[in-house]
N, C-alpha and C positions, 0 to 999 in steps of 0.2 A: 156115679157110673165109672167103671174103670175100663180101660182099653189097652191092648198091647200094640205098641207102635214099632214098626220096623223101617229102617232106612237102608237103601241100597246104593251101590256104586258111588258116584261123586257126592251124593248127599251124606252117605256114611262117613266119607272122608271129611267133608266140611263140618259136620256136626260132632265128629270124634266119637261116634257111637253107632252101633248097629241096631239099637232099639232100646225101648224102655216100657215098663208098665206104668200107666199114668191114671190118676183120678181126674176125671173131667168135671168142669163146673156144670151146673144145671142147664145153662143156656146152650151148651154144645150138643146139637142134635143131628148134625150132618157133617160130611167131610169138609165142606166149606167153612163151617163154624170151627171145626177142629184146626184147620189150617190157620184161621185168623187167631185162634187162641195161642197156637205155637209161635206165630209171627210176633205176637205181642210180648213174647219173652225177650225180644230184642236181640242185638248182637248177631252172632252166627245164625240164629234161628230166623231172624228177619231176612238176612241175606240169602239163606238156603231155600226158604219157602215163600219168598215174596210173591205177591200178585204179579202177573206178567211173566213169571218164570215158567217155562214149559216143564210140567211135571205130570206124571201118571200116578194113579192111586188104585189100590186094590183093597177090598174089604172081604175078609175071610177067604182070600186067595181068588176072588172073582174081580175082574176089572170093574171099576166103579167110576162114577162121575162125581163132580163136586156137590151135587144135590143128593147123593146117596145117603140115606139115613144110617146112623150108627146106633148100636145098642150095647148094653152092658156086656162085657166079655169079648167084644169084637176084636179082631186083629186087623189093623190098618197099616198097609205098607205104602210108602212113598218111594218113587224111583224116577230117574230121568227117562225121557223117551229112548227107546232102543232102536238102533239101526242095524241092518244086516249088511253083509258085503262079502 
């Protein structure tokens, strides 16, 4: 299964990338599993996406939760919480 990942704001800066297309292992079926897979890359990935870090996620441009299922060809965007002012 492949997915298009997008990273915004401080995540883009931390990871040095605005996104990538990635082949996901068979066990990755939801956003939480994807996050765990990315954190397992270590280094900057672990720091940027670690559990406990406040992040938002969207799947195919719809706000999602960590238990949202993902399927082949989905676009998954990670971004920090946004505040207004």
